[in-house]
VMD Tcl script that builds the backbone (N, CA, C; Angstrom):
set m [mol new atoms 492]
animate dup $m
set s [atomselect $m all]
$s set {name element resname resid chain x y z} {
  {N N UNK 1 A 17.021 13.428 9.007}
  {CA C UNK 1 A 16.570 13.432 7.627}
  {C C UNK 1 A 15.081 13.771 7.599}
  {N N UNK 2 A 14.721 14.676 6.731}
  {CA C UNK 2 A 13.325 15.088 6.606}
  {C C UNK 2 A 12.487 13.952 6.024}
  {N N UNK 3 A 11.203 13.986 6.298}
  {CA C UNK 3 A 10.304 12.922 5.825}
  {C C UNK 3 A 10.318 12.824 4.305}
  {N N UNK 4 A 10.357 13.975 3.631}
  {CA C UNK 4 A 10.365 13.981 2.165}
  {C C UNK 4 A 11.624 13.296 1.622}
  {N N UNK 5 A 12.790 13.590 2.219}
  {CA C UNK 5 A 14.039 12.954 1.792}
  {C C UNK 5 A 14.033 11.456 2.094}
  {N N UNK 6 A 13.437 11.085 3.224}
  {CA C UNK 6 A 13.360 9.676 3.588}
  {C C UNK 6 A 12.497 8.910 2.586}
  {N N UNK 7 A 11.398 9.516 2.159}
  {CA C UNK 7 A 10.521 8.875 1.173}
  {C C UNK 7 A 11.260 8.719 -0.153}
  {N N UNK 8 A 11.950 9.773 -0.591}
  {CA C UNK 8 A 12.699 9.699 -1.850}
  {C C UNK 8 A 13.763 8.623 -1.798}
  {N N UNK 9 A 14.514 8.549 -0.706}
  {CA C UNK 9 A 15.573 7.553 -0.617}
  {C C UNK 9 A 14.994 6.142 -0.556}
  {N N UNK 10 A 13.842 5.975 0.090}
  {CA C UNK 10 A 13.203 4.667 0.159}
  {C C UNK 10 A 12.734 4.226 -1.222}
  {N N UNK 11 A 12.140 5.117 -1.981}
  {CA C UNK 11 A 11.669 4.777 -3.329}
  {C C UNK 11 A 12.848 4.432 -4.225}
  {N N UNK 12 A 13.906 5.233 -4.185}
  {CA C UNK 12 A 15.083 4.952 -5.014}
  {C C UNK 12 A 15.728 3.635 -4.602}
  {N N UNK 13 A 15.798 3.369 -3.310}
  {CA C UNK 13 A 16.405 2.122 -2.841}
  {C C UNK 13 A 15.576 0.925 -3.297}
  {N N UNK 14 A 14.261 1.007 -3.158}
  {CA C UNK 14 A 13.388 -0.103 -3.547}
  {C C UNK 14 A 13.436 -0.340 -5.047}
  {N N UNK 15 A 13.646 0.719 -5.819}
  {CA C UNK 15 A 13.672 0.570 -7.264}
  {C C UNK 15 A 14.951 -0.092 -7.738}
  {N N UNK 16 A 16.073 0.287 -7.164}
  {CA C UNK 16 A 17.358 -0.123 -7.722}
  {C C UNK 16 A 18.037 -1.277 -6.991}
  {N N UNK 17 A 17.612 -1.608 -5.784}
  {CA C UNK 17 A 18.311 -2.625 -4.998}
  {C C UNK 17 A 17.368 -3.766 -4.632}
  {N N UNK 18 A 17.565 -4.934 -5.227}
  {CA C UNK 18 A 16.652 -6.039 -4.946}
  {C C UNK 18 A 17.036 -6.855 -3.712}
  {N N UNK 19 A 17.467 -6.199 -2.642}
  {CA C UNK 19 A 17.758 -6.915 -1.408}
  {C C UNK 19 A 16.579 -6.777 -0.457}
  {N N UNK 20 A 16.483 -7.726 0.444}
  {CA C UNK 20 A 15.428 -7.665 1.443}
  {C C UNK 20 A 14.178 -8.409 1.007}
  {N N UNK 21 A 13.106 -8.155 1.736}
  {CA C UNK 21 A 11.859 -8.865 1.511}
  {C C UNK 21 A 10.700 -7.873 1.475}
  {N N UNK 22 A 9.665 -8.215 0.709}
  {CA C UNK 22 A 8.409 -7.468 0.749}
  {C C UNK 22 A 7.268 -8.475 0.791}
  {N N UNK 23 A 6.178 -8.081 1.411}
  {CA C UNK 23 A 5.005 -8.944 1.517}
  {C C UNK 23 A 4.134 -8.875 0.266}
  {N N UNK 24 A 3.058 -9.622 0.316}
  {CA C UNK 24 A 2.148 -9.681 -0.840}
  {C C UNK 24 A 1.527 -8.331 -1.155}
  {N N UNK 25 A 1.115 -7.607 -0.125}
  {CA C UNK 25 A 0.464 -6.317 -0.350}
  {C C UNK 25 A 1.415 -5.354 -1.063}
  {N N UNK 26 A 2.644 -5.233 -0.559}
  {CA C UNK 26 A 3.624 -4.355 -1.199}
  {C C UNK 26 A 3.931 -4.823 -2.617}
  {N N UNK 27 A 3.991 -6.132 -2.813}
  {CA C UNK 27 A 4.248 -6.666 -4.160}
  {C C UNK 27 A 3.163 -6.208 -5.134}
  {N N UNK 28 A 1.901 -6.378 -4.744}
  {CA C UNK 28 A 0.803 -6.005 -5.637}
  {C C UNK 28 A 0.751 -4.505 -5.873}
  {N N UNK 29 A 0.979 -3.713 -4.823}
  {CA C UNK 29 A 0.962 -2.256 -4.986}
  {C C UNK 29 A 2.039 -1.829 -5.968}
  {N N UNK 30 A 3.253 -2.311 -5.754}
  {CA C UNK 30 A 4.363 -1.912 -6.636}
  {C C UNK 30 A 4.166 -2.426 -8.056}
  {N N UNK 31 A 3.739 -3.659 -8.201}
  {CA C UNK 31 A 3.554 -4.222 -9.542}
  {C C UNK 31 A 2.468 -3.458 -10.294}
  {N N UNK 32 A 1.363 -3.156 -9.626}
  {CA C UNK 32 A 0.296 -2.416 -10.294}
  {C C UNK 32 A 0.711 -0.984 -10.613}
  {N N UNK 33 A 1.509 -0.369 -9.744}
  {CA C UNK 33 A 2.015 0.979 -10.047}
  {C C UNK 33 A 2.958 0.948 -11.252}
  {N N UNK 34 A 3.827 -0.060 -11.321}
  {CA C UNK 34 A 4.700 -0.175 -12.496}
  {C C UNK 34 A 3.878 -0.442 -13.754}
  {N N UNK 35 A 2.834 -1.250 -13.640}
  {CA C UNK 35 A 1.960 -1.519 -14.786}
  {C C UNK 35 A 1.277 -0.240 -15.247}
  {N N UNK 36 A 0.741 0.531 -14.307}
  {CA C UNK 36 A 0.104 1.795 -14.643}
  {C C UNK 36 A 1.111 2.760 -15.262}
  {N N UNK 37 A 2.289 2.858 -14.649}
  {CA C UNK 37 A 3.336 3.712 -15.208}
  {C C UNK 37 A 3.771 3.255 -16.590}
  {N N UNK 38 A 3.822 1.941 -16.776}
  {CA C UNK 38 A 4.186 1.410 -18.083}
  {C C UNK 38 A 3.165 1.748 -19.157}
  {N N UNK 39 A 1.891 1.642 -18.810}
  {CA C UNK 39 A 0.836 1.972 -19.777}
  {C C UNK 39 A 0.857 3.464 -20.105}
  {N N UNK 40 A 0.934 4.298 -19.072}
  {CA C UNK 40 A 0.946 5.745 -19.314}
  {C C UNK 40 A 2.207 6.178 -20.067}
  {N N UNK 41 A 3.339 5.596 -19.714}
  {CA C UNK 41 A 4.576 5.909 -20.425}
  {C C UNK 41 A 4.527 5.468 -21.880}
  {N N UNK 42 A 3.957 4.294 -22.120}
  {CA C UNK 42 A 3.812 3.816 -23.495}
  {C C UNK 42 A 2.901 4.716 -24.312}
  {N N UNK 43 A 1.808 5.151 -23.705}
  {CA C UNK 43 A 0.911 6.079 -24.406}
  {C C UNK 43 A 1.614 7.402 -24.711}
  {N N UNK 44 A 2.393 7.899 -23.764}
  {CA C UNK 44 A 3.140 9.134 -23.984}
  {C C UNK 44 A 4.142 8.973 -25.129}
  {N N UNK 45 A 4.814 7.840 -25.182}
  {CA C UNK 45 A 5.765 7.614 -26.276}
  {C C UNK 45 A 5.057 7.538 -27.626}
  {N N UNK 46 A 3.876 6.930 -27.661}
  {CA C UNK 46 A 3.111 6.859 -28.911}
  {C C UNK 46 A 2.680 8.260 -29.348}
  {N N UNK 47 A 2.231 9.079 -28.404}
  {CA C UNK 47 A 1.821 10.452 -28.728}
  {C C UNK 47 A 3.020 11.248 -29.249}
  {N N UNK 48 A 4.182 11.103 -28.591}
  {CA C UNK 48 A 5.377 11.811 -29.055}
  {C C UNK 48 A 5.794 11.349 -30.451}
  {N N UNK 49 A 5.666 10.060 -30.720}
  {CA C UNK 49 A 5.992 9.562 -32.060}
  {C C UNK 49 A 5.019 10.120 -33.093}
  {N N UNK 50 A 3.745 10.205 -32.747}
  {CA C UNK 50 A 2.753 10.756 -33.675}
  {C C UNK 50 A 3.002 12.238 -33.931}
  {N N UNK 51 A 3.412 12.970 -32.901}
  {CA C UNK 51 A 3.701 14.391 -33.081}
  {C C UNK 51 A 4.948 14.614 -33.937}
  {N N UNK 52 A 5.824 13.642 -33.964}
  {CA C UNK 52 A 7.065 13.756 -34.721}
  {C C UNK 52 A 6.897 13.296 -36.175}
  {N N UNK 53 A 5.714 12.848 -36.535}
  {CA C UNK 53 A 5.481 12.322 -37.876}
  {C C UNK 53 A 5.551 13.433 -38.924}
  {N N UNK 54 A 6.161 13.104 -40.042}
  {CA C UNK 54 A 6.196 13.986 -41.213}
  {C C UNK 54 A 5.664 13.212 -42.404}
  {N N UNK 55 A 5.090 13.917 -43.388}
  {CA C UNK 55 A 4.662 13.215 -44.602}
  {C C UNK 55 A 5.860 12.529 -45.266}
  {N N UNK 56 A 5.600 11.481 -46.034}
  {CA C UNK 56 A 6.701 10.773 -46.707}
  {C C UNK 56 A 7.550 11.723 -47.563}
  {N N UNK 57 A 8.812 11.400 -47.686}
  {CA C UNK 57 A 9.772 12.145 -48.503}
  {C C UNK 57 A 10.045 13.554 -47.985}
  {N N UNK 58 A 9.776 13.810 -46.699}
  {CA C UNK 58 A 10.088 15.127 -46.137}
  {C C UNK 58 A 10.824 14.957 -44.811}
  {N N UNK 59 A 11.913 14.246 -44.851}
  {CA C UNK 59 A 12.698 14.049 -43.637}
  {C C UNK 59 A 13.541 15.291 -43.400}
  {N N UNK 60 A 13.381 15.860 -42.208}
  {CA C UNK 60 A 14.116 17.064 -41.865}
  {C C UNK 60 A 15.042 16.767 -40.688}
  {N N UNK 61 A 15.874 17.719 -40.359}
  {CA C UNK 61 A 16.760 17.574 -39.206}
  {C C UNK 61 A 15.922 17.452 -37.934}
  {N N UNK 62 A 14.844 18.200 -37.879}
  {CA C UNK 62 A 13.952 18.134 -36.722}
  {C C UNK 62 A 13.380 16.733 -36.546}
  {N N UNK 63 A 13.029 16.080 -37.636}
  {CA C UNK 63 A 12.494 14.724 -37.582}
  {C C UNK 63 A 13.544 13.755 -37.057}
  {N N UNK 64 A 14.756 13.859 -37.552}
  {CA C UNK 64 A 15.827 12.957 -37.130}
  {C C UNK 64 A 16.131 13.153 -35.652}
  {N N UNK 65 A 16.261 14.399 -35.222}
  {CA C UNK 65 A 16.525 14.690 -33.810}
  {C C UNK 65 A 15.365 14.188 -32.952}
  {N N UNK 66 A 14.149 14.382 -33.415}
  {CA C UNK 66 A 12.980 13.914 -32.670}
  {C C UNK 66 A 12.990 12.410 -32.479}
  {N N UNK 67 A 13.329 11.674 -33.540}
  {CA C UNK 67 A 13.352 10.215 -33.405}
  {C C UNK 67 A 14.532 9.729 -32.566}
  {N N UNK 68 A 15.647 10.421 -32.603}
  {CA C UNK 68 A 16.770 10.060 -31.730}
  {C C UNK 68 A 16.368 10.270 -30.271}
  {N N UNK 69 A 15.766 11.416 -29.972}
  {CA C UNK 69 A 15.306 11.678 -28.605}
  {C C UNK 69 A 14.214 10.693 -28.184}
  {N N UNK 70 A 13.352 10.337 -29.104}
  {CA C UNK 70 A 12.315 9.351 -28.812}
  {C C UNK 70 A 12.942 7.990 -28.518}
  {N N UNK 71 A 13.966 7.630 -29.258}
  {CA C UNK 71 A 14.675 6.373 -29.004}
  {C C UNK 71 A 15.324 6.356 -27.634}
  {N N UNK 72 A 15.955 7.460 -27.268}
  {CA C UNK 72 A 16.576 7.556 -25.939}
  {C C UNK 72 A 15.511 7.467 -24.850}
  {N N UNK 73 A 14.411 8.175 -25.034}
  {CA C UNK 73 A 13.318 8.130 -24.051}
  {C C UNK 73 A 12.754 6.717 -23.918}
  {N N UNK 74 A 12.653 6.001 -25.028}
  {CA C UNK 74 A 12.142 4.637 -25.001}
  {C C UNK 74 A 13.077 3.724 -24.220}
  {N N UNK 75 A 14.372 3.849 -24.435}
  {CA C UNK 75 A 15.340 3.020 -23.708}
  {C C UNK 75 A 15.268 3.306 -22.208}
  {N N UNK 76 A 15.234 4.576 -21.837}
  {CA C UNK 76 A 15.143 4.945 -20.416}
  {C C UNK 76 A 13.853 4.397 -19.810}
  {N N UNK 77 A 12.765 4.518 -20.527}
  {CA C UNK 77 A 11.467 4.035 -20.073}
  {C C UNK 77 A 11.490 2.521 -19.844}
  {N N UNK 78 A 11.990 1.769 -20.807}
  {CA C UNK 78 A 12.012 0.306 -20.697}
  {C C UNK 78 A 12.931 -0.135 -19.560}
  {N N UNK 79 A 14.105 0.470 -19.441}
  {CA C UNK 79 A 15.041 0.102 -18.373}
  {C C UNK 79 A 14.435 0.410 -17.007}
  {N N UNK 80 A 13.779 1.551 -16.872}
  {CA C UNK 80 A 13.171 1.933 -15.593}
  {C C UNK 80 A 12.083 0.949 -15.175}
  {N N UNK 81 A 11.173 0.637 -16.074}
  {CA C UNK 81 A 10.072 -0.271 -15.752}
  {C C UNK 81 A 10.600 -1.682 -15.496}
  {N N UNK 82 A 11.496 -2.166 -16.343}
  {CA C UNK 82 A 12.031 -3.523 -16.175}
  {C C UNK 82 A 12.812 -3.655 -14.871}
  {N N UNK 83 A 13.640 -2.665 -14.550}
  {CA C UNK 83 A 14.411 -2.719 -13.313}
  {C C UNK 83 A 13.493 -2.726 -12.097}
  {N N UNK 84 A 12.469 -1.909 -12.121}
  {CA C UNK 84 A 11.526 -1.871 -11.006}
  {C C UNK 84 A 10.775 -3.175 -10.836}
  {N N UNK 85 A 10.319 -3.753 -11.929}
  {CA C UNK 85 A 9.600 -5.023 -11.848}
  {C C UNK 85 A 10.502 -6.152 -11.369}
  {N N UNK 86 A 11.725 -6.186 -11.860}
  {CA C UNK 86 A 12.663 -7.230 -11.432}
  {C C UNK 86 A 12.989 -7.072 -9.950}
  {N N UNK 87 A 13.258 -5.856 -9.517}
  {CA C UNK 87 A 13.566 -5.610 -8.100}
  {C C UNK 87 A 12.398 -6.025 -7.207}
  {N N UNK 88 A 11.193 -5.687 -7.607}
  {CA C UNK 88 A 10.010 -6.053 -6.826}
  {C C UNK 88 A 9.832 -7.570 -6.793}
  {N N UNK 89 A 9.979 -8.221 -7.934}
  {CA C UNK 89 A 9.831 -9.673 -7.987}
  {C C UNK 89 A 10.884 -10.400 -7.173}
  {N N UNK 90 A 12.125 -9.931 -7.235}
  {CA C UNK 90 A 13.202 -10.573 -6.470}
  {C C UNK 90 A 12.946 -10.430 -4.970}
  {N N UNK 91 A 12.539 -9.259 -4.545}
  {CA C UNK 91 A 12.277 -9.057 -3.118}
  {C C UNK 91 A 11.102 -9.908 -2.645}
  {N N UNK 92 A 10.121 -10.108 -3.510}
  {CA C UNK 92 A 8.995 -10.973 -3.140}
  {C C UNK 92 A 9.446 -12.430 -3.064}
  {N N UNK 93 A 10.282 -12.860 -3.996}
  {CA C UNK 93 A 10.819 -14.219 -3.934}
  {C C UNK 93 A 11.657 -14.406 -2.673}
  {N N UNK 94 A 12.390 -13.382 -2.270}
  {CA C UNK 94 A 13.151 -13.463 -1.027}
  {C C UNK 94 A 12.213 -13.699 0.158}
  {N N UNK 95 A 11.047 -13.074 0.138}
  {CA C UNK 95 A 10.083 -13.291 1.213}
  {C C UNK 95 A 9.600 -14.736 1.222}
  {N N UNK 96 A 9.565 -15.353 0.073}
  {CA C UNK 96 A 9.152 -16.754 -0.030}
  {C C UNK 96 A 10.299 -17.709 0.286}
  {N N UNK 97 A 11.504 -17.151 0.530}
  {CA C UNK 97 A 12.655 -17.990 0.849}
  {C C UNK 97 A 13.354 -18.542 -0.384}
  {N N UNK 98 A 13.120 -17.927 -1.528}
  {CA C UNK 98 A 13.707 -18.402 -2.780}
  {C C UNK 98 A 14.702 -17.379 -3.313}
  {N N UNK 99 A 15.603 -17.864 -4.123}
  {CA C UNK 99 A 16.574 -16.997 -4.778}
  {C C UNK 99 A 15.879 -16.162 -5.850}
  {N N UNK 100 A 16.452 -15.017 -6.146}
  {CA C UNK 100 A 15.905 -14.165 -7.196}
  {C C UNK 100 A 16.013 -14.785 -8.579}
  {N N UNK 101 A 16.835 -15.824 -8.731}
  {CA C UNK 101 A 16.976 -16.480 -10.033}
  {C C UNK 101 A 15.686 -17.160 -10.480}
  {N N UNK 102 A 14.781 -17.434 -9.557}
  {CA C UNK 102 A 13.492 -18.003 -9.936}
  {C C UNK 102 A 12.721 -17.062 -10.853}
  {N N UNK 103 A 12.990 -15.779 -10.732}
  {CA C UNK 103 A 12.307 -14.802 -11.568}
  {C C UNK 103 A 12.609 -15.045 -13.047}
  {N N UNK 104 A 13.788 -15.562 -13.332}
  {CA C UNK 104 A 14.154 -15.922 -14.698}
  {C C UNK 104 A 13.142 -16.918 -15.269}
  {N N UNK 105 A 12.751 -17.887 -14.451}
  {CA C UNK 105 A 11.759 -18.878 -14.897}
  {C C UNK 105 A 10.399 -18.231 -15.109}
  {N N UNK 106 A 10.010 -17.332 -14.222}
  {CA C UNK 106 A 8.674 -16.749 -14.295}
  {C C UNK 106 A 8.540 -15.665 -15.366}
  {N N UNK 107 A 9.587 -14.885 -15.602}
  {CA C UNK 107 A 9.492 -13.761 -16.536}
  {C C UNK 107 A 10.062 -14.074 -17.919}
  {N N UNK 108 A 11.187 -14.778 -17.979}
  {CA C UNK 108 A 11.901 -14.935 -19.240}
  {C C UNK 108 A 11.558 -16.241 -19.968}
  {N N UNK 109 A 11.463 -17.327 -19.237}
  {CA C UNK 109 A 11.236 -18.634 -19.862}
  {C C UNK 109 A 9.949 -18.712 -20.685}
  {N N UNK 110 A 8.818 -18.178 -20.219}
  {CA C UNK 110 A 7.603 -18.280 -21.044}
  {C C UNK 110 A 7.745 -17.631 -22.420}
  {N N UNK 111 A 8.389 -16.466 -22.475}
  {CA C UNK 111 A 8.537 -15.818 -23.781}
  {C C UNK 111 A 9.458 -16.632 -24.690}
  {N N UNK 112 A 10.466 -17.269 -24.116}
  {CA C UNK 112 A 11.360 -18.074 -24.929}
  {C C UNK 112 A 10.700 -19.370 -25.393}
  {N N UNK 113 A 9.850 -19.929 -24.559}
  {CA C UNK 113 A 9.117 -21.130 -24.974}
  {C C UNK 113 A 8.177 -20.833 -26.138}
  {N N UNK 114 A 7.565 -19.658 -26.122}
  {CA C UNK 114 A 6.653 -19.312 -27.217}
  {C C UNK 114 A 7.405 -19.068 -28.524}
  {N N UNK 115 A 8.683 -18.714 -28.438}
  {CA C UNK 115 A 9.483 -18.518 -29.640}
  {C C UNK 115 A 9.941 -19.840 -30.253}
  {N N UNK 116 A 9.855 -20.919 -29.491}
  {CA C UNK 116 A 10.301 -22.221 -29.964}
  {C C UNK 116 A 9.441 -22.675 -31.134}
  {N N UNK 117 A 10.080 -23.187 -32.144}
  {CA C UNK 117 A 9.355 -23.677 -33.308}
  {C C UNK 117 A 8.598 -24.945 -32.945}
  {N N UNK 118 A 7.305 -24.935 -33.142}
  {CA C UNK 118 A 6.500 -26.104 -32.802}
  {C C UNK 118 A 6.681 -27.222 -33.815}
  {N N UNK 119 A 7.303 -26.951 -34.959}
  {CA C UNK 119 A 7.518 -28.019 -35.927}
  {C C UNK 119 A 8.580 -28.997 -35.433}
  {N N UNK 120 A 9.383 -28.580 -34.430}
  {CA C UNK 120 A 10.375 -29.497 -33.871}
  {C C UNK 120 A 9.716 -30.588 -33.038}
  {N N UNK 121 A 8.558 -30.296 -32.499}
  {CA C UNK 121 A 7.846 -31.238 -31.652}
  {C C UNK 121 A 6.527 -31.582 -32.340}
  {N N UNK 122 A 6.301 -32.827 -32.598}
  {CA C UNK 122 A 5.015 -33.197 -33.173}
  {C C UNK 122 A 3.967 -33.089 -32.072}
  {N N UNK 123 A 2.951 -32.327 -32.312}
  {CA C UNK 123 A 1.936 -32.070 -31.307}
  {C C UNK 123 A 2.313 -30.931 -30.381}
  {N N UNK 124 A 3.424 -30.275 -30.661}
  {CA C UNK 124 A 3.911 -29.194 -29.811}
  {C C UNK 124 A 3.050 -27.952 -29.867}
  {N N UNK 125 A 2.207 -27.874 -30.869}
  {CA C UNK 125 A 1.358 -26.697 -30.992}
  {C C UNK 125 A 0.435 -26.554 -29.784}
  {N N UNK 126 A 0.131 -27.631 -29.105}
  {CA C UNK 126 A -0.699 -27.577 -27.913}
  {C C UNK 126 A 0.134 -27.643 -26.637}
  {N N UNK 127 A 1.220 -28.406 -26.658}
  {CA C UNK 127 A 2.022 -28.614 -25.448}
  {C C UNK 127 A 2.717 -27.329 -25.008}
  {N N UNK 128 A 3.303 -26.597 -25.930}
  {CA C UNK 128 A 4.077 -25.408 -25.568}
  {C C UNK 128 A 3.197 -24.326 -24.942}
  {N N UNK 129 A 2.062 -23.960 -25.539}
  {CA C UNK 129 A 1.214 -22.963 -24.859}
  {C C UNK 129 A 0.698 -23.433 -23.504}
  {N N UNK 130 A 0.433 -24.714 -23.350}
  {CA C UNK 130 A 0.008 -25.222 -22.047}
  {C C UNK 130 A 1.131 -25.107 -21.023}
  {N N UNK 131 A 2.367 -25.414 -21.435}
  {CA C UNK 131 A 3.512 -25.281 -20.527}
  {C C UNK 131 A 3.720 -23.822 -20.139}
  {N N UNK 132 A 3.606 -22.936 -21.112}
  {CA C UNK 132 A 3.743 -21.503 -20.831}
  {C C UNK 132 A 2.660 -21.047 -19.857}
  {N N UNK 133 A 1.436 -21.473 -20.080}
  {CA C UNK 133 A 0.338 -21.103 -19.186}
  {C C UNK 133 A 0.584 -21.619 -17.776}
  {N N UNK 134 A 1.072 -22.852 -17.663}
  {CA C UNK 134 A 1.344 -23.420 -16.343}
  {C C UNK 134 A 2.426 -22.634 -15.614}
  {N N UNK 135 A 3.488 -22.256 -16.313}
  {CA C UNK 135 A 4.567 -21.479 -15.695}
  {C C UNK 135 A 4.052 -20.106 -15.269}
  {N N UNK 136 A 3.286 -19.451 -16.129}
  {CA C UNK 136 A 2.761 -18.121 -15.795}
  {C C UNK 136 A 1.800 -18.168 -14.601}
  {N N UNK 137 A 0.937 -19.167 -14.574}
  {CA C UNK 137 A -0.005 -19.295 -13.463}
  {C C UNK 137 A 0.742 -19.595 -12.167}
  {N N UNK 138 A 1.718 -20.501 -12.229}
  {CA C UNK 138 A 2.474 -20.803 -11.021}
  {C C UNK 138 A 3.276 -19.578 -10.556}
  {N N UNK 139 A 3.830 -18.820 -11.465}
  {CA C UNK 139 A 4.545 -17.604 -11.097}
  {C C UNK 139 A 3.616 -16.611 -10.412}
  {N N UNK 140 A 2.416 -16.458 -10.930}
  {CA C UNK 140 A 1.428 -15.563 -10.325}
  {C C UNK 140 A 1.058 -16.036 -8.921}
  {N N UNK 141 A 0.857 -17.321 -8.756}
  {CA C UNK 141 A 0.518 -17.870 -7.441}
  {C C UNK 141 A 1.690 -17.712 -6.479}
  {N N UNK 142 A 2.887 -18.049 -6.943}
  {CA C UNK 142 A 4.072 -17.998 -6.091}
  {C C UNK 142 A 4.382 -16.572 -5.644}
  {N N UNK 143 A 4.320 -15.625 -6.560}
  {CA C UNK 143 A 4.670 -14.246 -6.227}
  {C C UNK 143 A 3.543 -13.489 -5.533}
  {N N UNK 144 A 2.315 -13.719 -5.951}
  {CA C UNK 144 A 1.247 -12.855 -5.482}
  {C C UNK 144 A 0.246 -13.440 -4.515}
  {N N UNK 145 A 0.250 -14.761 -4.318}
  {CA C UNK 145 A -0.797 -15.365 -3.502}
  {C C UNK 145 A -0.239 -16.052 -2.252}
  {N N UNK 146 A 0.808 -16.851 -2.409}
  {CA C UNK 146 A 1.327 -17.624 -1.281}
  {C C UNK 146 A 2.008 -16.732 -0.249}
  {N N UNK 147 A 1.872 -17.108 1.009}
  {CA C UNK 147 A 2.488 -16.355 2.096}
  {C C UNK 147 A 4.008 -16.503 2.062}
  {N N UNK 148 A 4.668 -15.513 2.622}
  {CA C UNK 148 A 6.111 -15.584 2.777}
  {C C UNK 148 A 6.471 -16.494 3.937}
  {N N UNK 149 A 7.775 -16.754 4.075}
  {CA C UNK 149 A 8.234 -17.578 5.187}
  {C C UNK 149 A 7.988 -16.841 6.496}
  {N N UNK 150 A 7.493 -17.543 7.506}
  {CA C UNK 150 A 7.311 -16.885 8.805}
  {C C UNK 150 A 8.674 -16.631 9.449}
  {N N UNK 151 A 8.779 -15.546 10.145}
  {CA C UNK 151 A 10.031 -15.224 10.824}
  {C C UNK 151 A 11.105 -14.765 9.853}
  {N N UNK 152 A 12.298 -14.606 10.383}
  {CA C UNK 152 A 13.429 -14.162 9.564}
  {C C UNK 152 A 13.931 -15.309 8.702}
  {N N UNK 153 A 14.483 -14.972 7.548}
  {CA C UNK 153 A 15.177 -15.963 6.728}
  {C C UNK 153 A 16.505 -15.364 6.284}
  {N N UNK 154 A 17.216 -16.036 5.399}
  {CA C UNK 154 A 18.549 -15.569 5.004}
  {C C UNK 154 A 18.505 -14.240 4.264}
  {N N UNK 155 A 17.347 -13.828 3.792}
  {CA C UNK 155 A 17.223 -12.596 3.030}
  {C C UNK 155 A 16.817 -11.395 3.884}
  {N N UNK 156 A 16.488 -11.630 5.139}
  {CA C UNK 156 A 16.155 -10.517 6.009}
  {C C UNK 156 A 14.992 -10.819 6.923}
  {N N UNK 157 A 14.588 -9.804 7.686}
  {CA C UNK 157 A 13.471 -9.993 8.614}
  {C C UNK 157 A 12.138 -10.064 7.880}
  {N N UNK 158 A 11.176 -10.673 8.543}
  {CA C UNK 158 A 9.831 -10.803 7.990}
  {C C UNK 158 A 9.228 -9.403 7.860}
  {N N UNK 159 A 8.785 -9.007 6.654}
  {CA C UNK 159 A 8.245 -7.652 6.481}
  {C C UNK 159 A 6.929 -7.433 7.228}
  {N N UNK 160 A 6.174 -8.477 7.500}
  {CA C UNK 160 A 4.904 -8.290 8.201}
  {C C UNK 160 A 5.094 -8.100 9.702}
  {N N UNK 161 A 6.279 -8.422 10.211}
  {CA C UNK 161 A 6.512 -8.251 11.644}
  {C C UNK 161 A 7.251 -6.949 11.951}
  {N N UNK 162 A 7.714 -6.225 10.917}
  {CA C UNK 162 A 8.418 -4.975 11.146}
  {C C UNK 162 A 7.427 -3.871 11.502}
  {N N UNK 163 A 7.791 -3.042 12.441}
  {CA C UNK 163 A 6.976 -1.888 12.811}
  {C C UNK 163 A 7.450 -0.679 12.063}
  {N N UNK 164 A 6.524 0.082 11.476}
  {CA C UNK 164 A 6.905 1.273 10.712}
  {C C UNK 164 A 7.040 2.467 11.600}
}
mol reanalyze $m
mol bondsrecalc $m
mol representation Tube
mol addrep $m
């Protein structure tokens, strides 16, 4: 297999398959690349939406087709970025010896806690944001700062001991 094909298959595998382990360095590189791609992709979608704008009361077939294509592009963009981030996070959790389900706590739970009505809890206006902050900070520490398990674990060999 040529080097170019090997690189392509490695990138596709890392994006779509959350098996195995990655170290802190790979986690940060991939997460920052997805963040950069997400920002640039979002800007591109905003520019495309602005180019598709028509004055009020002048909806044309071109406008409708443009917004349908923009909607499809948005779905593809969101699925691509979300899948990559989840795959990267799961592989990093595997390096820490944890199940990928922990990512649910780090990524999904904070947004759901912020949606909770604070009127249900007296004094909840302060407790809920503090809980969200604690979960987010711990997720950042767990995924990006703490070392992985030394040696092999149930998720695979130690990525820092593998020779490239």
